[in-house]
N, C-alpha and C positions, 0 to 999 in steps of 0.2 A: 708208592711207585707211580710212574706215569701211566695214564690211561689214554690211549689214542682214540680220538673221535673218528666218525666216518669221513669227515673232511680232512684232506691232507694238509690243510693250512692251519690246523688247530690242535693243541694238546692241553689237557687240564692237569694241574698239580694241586693236591691238597697240602696247603702250606704247613699244617700242623702235624701231619703224619709222614711227610716226605723226608728222605735222607739224602736227596739229590742236590741240595743246595749247600755248598761248602762255605763255612764261615772261617776265614783265615785269621781274623783279628777282631777284637772288639774294642771299641773306644767310646768314651762318653760323647754325647752329641755336642755338648757345649764346652768340652775341656780340651787341654793341650795347646801348645804354642804353634805358631805358623798357620798355614792354611788348613782348612778342614780336609782330612783324608777322605778319599773316595774309594769305593770298592766296586768291583765288577762281580756280578753274580751271573755265571754262565750256566745256563740250563741246557742239558743235552736231551734230545729225544732218544730214549733207549731203544725204541722200536726201529726208527728210520736210521739211527746212527749218525744224524747230522745235527749241527748247531742250528737252533731255531732263532734265538735272539740273544742279545746282550743288553741287559738293563743297567743303566747307571743310576745308582741311588746314593743318597748321602748317608753318613753314619748317624743313626738315631736309634733311640729305644722308644717304642710306642706300645703301650698296653692296649690289648684288644678286648673287646667285650662283645656281647651278642647284639648290641645296638649299632646304630649307624655312626660313622665318623666322616669328617671332611678334611680337605687339605688345610683348612684353617688351623687344625690341631697340630700340624707338622711344624717344627721350629722354623722360624723365618730365616735364621742364619744358614740353614741348609738349602733353602729354595727361595727363589724369587718368582712369584706368581705373575703371569701375564694375563690381563683381563680381556685382551682383544685378539692378538695374533702372534705369529712367530717372527714377525719382522724385527730385525735389529738384535738378534740373539748375541750375547757375548761369547767369546771363544771358550773352548773346553778348559776347565781348570779354575775358572773364576766363579764357579757355582753351577748348579743345574737348574735349568729353567723348565717350567711346565705350565700347563693351562688346566685349570679346574673346569671340567665339563659338567659334572653333576656330583651329587652326594654319592659316597661310596658305601653301599650296604655291605654287611659282613658276608664272606663267602670264599670261593676258590680263586686261585691265581690262574689266569688264562694267558697263554702266549699265542700270538698270531704270527704266522709265517708271512710277513708282509713288510717289505722295505719300500717306503713311499716317501715322496716329498711331504713336508709338513702340511701344505694346504690339502693334499689328497687325504692324508691321515685324518686331518681335522674333519673333512667332509665325510670320510668313511665312518668316523666316530659318531657324527651327527645322524647319518642316514641309516645306520644299522640298528634295527630294532632290538637285536640281542646284546647290544653293547651299552646298556644303561650303566652309568657311572664310569665311563671310559675316560682315561687321561693319557697324555703322551709325554714321553721323556726323550731327551736328546743325548746321544753319545757322540764320540768322535767320528764314527763311521756309519752308524745306523740310526734309523728312526723306527721306532716300534710302537705299536698300539695295543692296548688291551689288558690292563690290570684290573681285576675285580677283587674286592675284599667283601666277602659275604659271611653269612652266619657260620660260626664254628666254636670250638672250645676256647675258653679264655686263655690267653697265653701272652707272652711278650716276644715281639720280633726284634732280634738284635742284629743290626747291620754292621758288618766288619769293615774296617778301614784298610785300604790297600796301600802297600809301600810303593815307592818309586820303581823298585825292581819289578815288583808285581805288575805295576802299570805297564812297564816296558814289555814284560813277558806277555801280559795279556794283550798289549797292543800288537805284538808280533803274531799272536794267535789270531787276532782280529784280521790282520793283513792276510794271513793264510786263508782264513775263512772267506775274506773278501775275494781273494783270487779264485778260490774253489767255487764260490757262488757265482762269480762273474763268468767262469768257464762253463759252469752248469747252465747259467742263463744264456750264454752264447750258443751252447749246443741246443738248448731248447728253442732259442730264436731261429736257429738254422733249420731245425726240424719243422718249426711252425711255418717258416718261409717255404720249405719244400712242400709241406702239406698245402699251403696257400697256392703255390704254383700248380700243384696237381689239381687242386679244386678249380683254379682258374682255367686250366687246360680242359678239364671235364666240362666246365660251364661253357667254354668257348665251343667245344665240340657239340654239346647239346644245343647251343644257340645256332650253330651252323646247320645241324640237322633240322632244327625247327624252321630255320629260314628256307632250307631246301624244300621241306614239306609244305610250308606256306606258299612257296613259289609254285609248286606243283598244283596245289589246291587253287591258287589264284589263276593259273593257266587254264585249269579245267573250268573254273567259273567263267573266265573270259570266253572260252570256247562254247560253253552252254549259252551264255548271253548272246554271242554272235549267232549261234544256231537259232535261238529264239527270235532275234531281230530279223534274221533271214526269213524265218517262217512268217513273222509279222509283215514283212515287206512284200511277201508273195501275195498277189491279188487273190481274193476269194474266187472260187469257181462255182458258177451257178448254171444249172441245167433246167431250162423251162420246158415243160411238157404241156402241149395244147391239143385239143380236139379240132378246133376250127380257126386257130390263129388269132385268139383274142388278147393274149397277154404280151404282145410285142412291145407296147409302150412302156411297161414296167421293165421288161428285159433291156430295152434301150437305155432307160434311166439308170439301171444298175451298171450297164457297160460304161456310161458316161462318168460314173463315179470312179472308174478305174479297175473294176472287177472283170474277170473273164466270164464270158457268157456263151452258152450254146443253146440253140432253140430248135425244138422238134414240133412239127405240126402233122397230125395224123391225116387230116382230110387233104387228099391230093390236089383238089381244086383250089385250096388255099395255101399251098406250100410256098408260093413265091412271095407271100406277105412278109414284109420286113427284110427281104433280101437286100444286102448292101448295108443295112443298119446294124445287124448282129450276125454272128456266125451261126450257120445251120448244121443240123445233123439229121440223118435219115433213120437212125436207130438209137433211140434214147436209152434203151437198156444197156447198150454197149458202152455208154458214157457214164453210167451211174457210179462207177468206181472213181472216175475222174473228178466228179463233182463233189464239192463241199456241201452244197445245199441243192435239193431238188424241189422245184416249185410246180405244182399242178394247178392249172387255171380253170378247171371245170369239174363238175360232178362226173362220175363214171370211172374214176381212178382210185376209188376207195380201197379196193383189195390190194392194188400195187402199193399204195401209200402205207397201208398197215404192215405189209411185209417188209418194206424198207425200214420202217421205224423199228420193227423187231430186230433187224440186223444192225441197228445203231446209227442209221443214216438220218441226218437232219432233213425233215420234210415239211414243206408248207403246203397245206391244202389236202383234201381227200381223207375220207374214212367211210366205211360202209354205213355207219349210223347217219352221218351228216348228208351223205348222198341220198339216203332214203327220206330224210327230212324234206328235201326240196323236190325230189322226184315223185314221191307219193304224198299228195296233198292231204289225204285222209290220215296217214300216219303222222305227218307234221302237225296237224291240228290236234290229234289225240295226245301227242307228246307234250304239247303246250298245256292242254287241259290237265294232264297228269301232274305237271309241274305247278299247277295252281294258277295258270294264266287264263284270263277271261277270253273266250272265243265266240265268234258270231255263229249263229245257227247255220248248218251246212248239211248237204246230202251228196253222197258219191254215187255215180252211176257208171255202168259199162254198156248200157243199152239205151238207145235214143227213145224207143217207145215207152220205156219205163219212166224216163225223165219227162216226156211230154205228158204222160198220164198224171204224174205228180203235180206239175204246174197247173193243169186243168182242175185238179182236185183241190189245190190250195193256192188260189190266185194271190199274187202279190208281186212286189218289185224284187227281181233277182239279178244275180250276176253269174255268168257262165265262165268257168275257168278250166282250161284243158289240164290234164294230168300227164305224168310220164314224159316221154320224149316229145309229145305234141306241144309241150309247154313252149318249145322254141318257136312254134308257129304263133307269134304274138297276135296276128290278126284274128285268131280264133277266140280270143277273150272278148266277152261282150258284156257291157253294163246296161241293164234294162232301164228304161226311162218311164215306162208305164206302170201304174200301180196295180193294174189287173193282170200283168204279166203277158199280155198278148204279143208284145214285141219279142219276148223271150221265146214264146211258142213258135213264132215265125222263124227265128234263127235256128232253133232245134230242128224244125222240119227241113230247113235248108242243109244243115250239117249232116242230117241223116242221108240225104241224097248224094252229097259231094265228099264228105269226110268220114263216112262210116268205117272205111278200112284203115284210115290213118289215126282217127281219134278213137282209141280203144277205151279210154276212161276219162271222165271229166267230173267236175264238181259244180254243184249249184249252191251258191251262197245267198243268204238273206241279205238284201241290200241294207247297208248301214250308212246313214248320212253323217258327215263331219269333215274333218281335215285329214287328207291322206298324207301321212308322214312315215318315214322309215328311220329305224334306229339300227346302227351297225357298230361293230367293234371287232378288234383282233383278239383272238384267243390263243394262249400260249401252251395249250395242252393241260393246263391246271386251273387257270383263272383268266378273266378278261383283262386286257391291257387298256389303260385309260390314257387320254380321254376317249369318249364315245363320239360317233359321227351321226349327227342329225341331218337328214337329207330329204329332199322333195323331188320326186321323179316327175318328168313331163313326158308322158307316154304317147300322146297323140301326135300325129304327123305335122299338123298345122297349128299356128297360133290360135289361142282361144280354145284349146283342147278339141279341135275338129279333125276329122279324118280317121284313117285306120291306126290301129295300135302299131307302134314301132319297137316296143321294148322301152327305149328311151330316146328322145330327141334332145335331151339336155337335162341337167340336174343342178340344183342349188343346195348349199349346205353349209354347216359350220361344225367345228369341234367343240365339245362341251364336257364339263365334268359330269359324272353319272347323275342323271336326273330321273324324274318319276317314270318317264317313258321307258328308260332302260331298266330301272329297278323292278317295274311291274311286268316286264317281258323277258328280255334276254338274260338278265342276271339270274332269274329263277331257273334257267336251263343249264347253268354252269356245272352242277354235279353230273348231269347226264353227258354233257360234252366232255368233261374230264374223264369219265369212264370210257369214252370212245377213243381217247388219245388224240383227238383232233387238234391241229395247230393251223390257224389260218384266219381268214376273215369270214364273218357271218353278218347277215342283214335281215331284218324282219320288217316287211312293209305292213303298215297298220292303218286303220281308220280310227280316229279318236273323236270323241264328243264329250258332252258334259256327263254322260253316264259311265264312260269307261274307255278302255283301249282294246281294240279288236284286231289282233294280228290276221293278215290276209294270206301271206305266203312267205316262205323261206327263200333266202339266197345263201347257200352254204359254200361260198366261193368268193372270188373277187367279183365286184360288180362292174359292168361296162355300160356307160363310160365312167362309172363312179371311181374306178382306180385312177383314171387320169385327173379327175377332180381332186382326189386325195394327194396325188403327187404335187399338185399346185399348192396345197396347204400344209404339207409335211416338211419340216426342216431337218429331220434326222437323215443320216446316211441310210438309204434303203437297203443296201447290201448287208450292212452290219445289223440292221433291225431284223431283216428276214432270218438271218442266222440265229440271232438271239431268240426270236420267236419260235423257230423250229426246235431249239434246245430247251425251251421252257424257261428262259431266263428273262425275257422282256417283261417289264413292268409298266413302263410309261413311254409314250411316243411324244416327241417334241413337234409341236405344230405352231402355225401362225395364228394370231388372234384375228378376229373379224370373220368375214364371209367369203365363200368361193362359189363360182358358178362355172359350168362348162356347157358349151354349145356344140352339138354334132353337126358337122358340115357333110352332107351326103350328095350322092348323084344316083340316077336311075340304075338299077331297078329297086334300090332300097325303098321300103322295107321288105320287098317281096323277093322270093328266090326264083330268079329268072336268068339263067346264064346267057341265053340268047340275047335278051335285052341288054345285059351288061356288055356283051361283046359288040353289039351294034352301037350303043351310045357312050360307053364309058371306058372300054378296055384300053389300058395304058395311057389314059388321059393325063396330062401334066398338071401338077399342082404348082401354080406360079405364085411368087411373092413379089409384091410391088416394091418392097424394100427388103434387103437381106436381114430381116429380123425374125427369128424363129421363137421368140419368147412366148410361152404359153401355148405353143402349137404341139400337139401330141399325135402320135402315130395311130391311125386306124388301119385300113387295109391298103397300105402303100408300100412301095419299094424304092430303093435308091439306085439309080442307074446313071453313071457318069455325072454325079452330083445333081441329078435331076430327080425330083420326087414324082413318081408315076403311080397311078392306081394299080392295085394288084388284087388277086383273088377274083371274086365275081359278085360280091355283095353290094358294092356301091357305098359302103361305110368308109368314107374317105379319111377325114381328120377330126380331131376334137380340139377345141380352142377354149382355154380357161382364163379366168380373171380372179383377182383377189382384191379385197378392199375392207376398210373399217366398217362400212355399211353394205347392205346388199346392193344398193344402187351404185356404190363405188365399184363393186365387183362386176356388176353388169356393164358399166361404162367401159371398164378396161377390157373385158372379154370381147365386146362387140367392136371396139376399136381395133383389136387384133384380127377379128374376122374380116374387117374391111381391107386388110393387107393381103388377103388370099383371093386367088382367082382360079376356078376350075370350070371347065365347060359343063353346063347343065347343073351346077351346084344349087342346093337349096338348104335352108336351115330355119329354125323357129326364131322369132325376134322377141319373144316375151318370156324367156327363161328368167326366173327369179321374181317376176312381177307379183306372183301369188303371195309372196312373203308378207306384203303389207297387211293383207287380211288374215292370213294364216297365223302370223305371229301374234296378232291381237287375241285371237281365239285361244291359242295354246297358252298364252300367258294368263288369260282370264280363267282358264280351267286348271291352271297350276301344274302343267305337264313339263315345263322347261326348268324346273328347280329340283 
């Protein structure tokens, strides 16, 4: 009997045990007159109840054995073998044509439910791994593939010969089967088409939903991008907070870059400084939420700066630790020593009698440096010239009489000869930003380092990769600075000689006029740099190559604090420009009134003029050319800023400090 496989397209019949193949007549293969009779063997699938195939075979008698057989053993009178293709087949009745695909091993008879054109059957026969020994026969209506002869009991296959009536009868049955199969196929095709249409509808609906979803996502992305661009386009907001109106030049520079700026000055006598150049505010704490970045210009704001940082506000300048480094000389020196930095011998005093007794007991050349708030009184610093210290004793006796109430603490340092040089760098709260700034202060009022101390009458400098001066001093302080959370500028003024580097004093804030000199040499956007510095993101600062110098142009009573003298000689004096060229001119204590630069405050610290060049001499030439374009009644300035570099650079290179 039939055994149905799992595939609906296949049924297997054991040829030797089946009773389902009817033999209507037997005839010898090579006998009889006329044409060779043909027979149809119709095998029905008992399970499905449908005709699977009709095979047209010739009448022949073939003994079977357990071995293999080929088409070559089938009589030639019954078949004509085609070695290449189905092309040019003769019509039905003149013989049956087939193509030998391979040897036919003994076995079962397999019927495949497949009606295909010859080329497809042939390809199917070749490609199917399970169809070894496949061959194809042709009937009047069908093409069928898949006869296997495999191992079985020895027997003889007798093929019956069909009569003409049988052929007609069978032909009619074939037509019925064809019609039924065609109807079935048409129904199947209709269902397949309906399924295809439904699938296409679902796909179209899914595609539409996906497009709608993508459109919504794209719209949201565009809105987000637009919002981000809008945020990017909004200028950064900077709030500059000052004690005495020192940071106006940087505030003006940031404003010129296109950022929004507000400026607070605590000292009432200095509040008109920078009027007209930047917007002012009288209450900086009321503006802190408005600001993107808050910049403190001096020591004394450490507590405020730390609280703001804790609240997440980007802040430049100020911390309790760095305030103390500058304000308390003894603490600053002790911290350097703790970090492994070489320091000069020094002694701290709060009593003049004790200091005088010390110098008498240990004669030598000393330097007197005020501590605390008195540090702003630059004229109180004194560098002794006599080896026995008598000049220092005379100064201390004078200070005892006139400055005892104001000068509460001071330091006496052992004089160290060598080159006075400062190293500065920006710190981002975690590490130093490179390059570092090597600079040379000119503190005396007149050329040749003559006259009273002024803080600075000018400075020369250049940007450098980290060198020995930096590595042996500032860099060693990085862990302590990081622990304090400080972000801002630091500078360490030193004396260096063949024996070592001896730090003298800290500047834990922007330097003045150093910041104007740095503006000349920096090519970065200052606003963006200050924000990245406050956020701890800044790593490197873009700067010019070469050298820069700055010259302070002042009027009376500078460097002394004398409001009456300022009012008499300098109040609202006009800063005139011979040509309308403001290149390299930086704000000191001035204001803008109806497009006129007028002196403001009461210090007499008017403007700072800068120059840049490939050599120090080139920078000097440019700066002093710009000074010549300025006219202010009673103005004065030093004419030798930068000249020291010729000698200082030779010594620093010889000692190996600039590498």
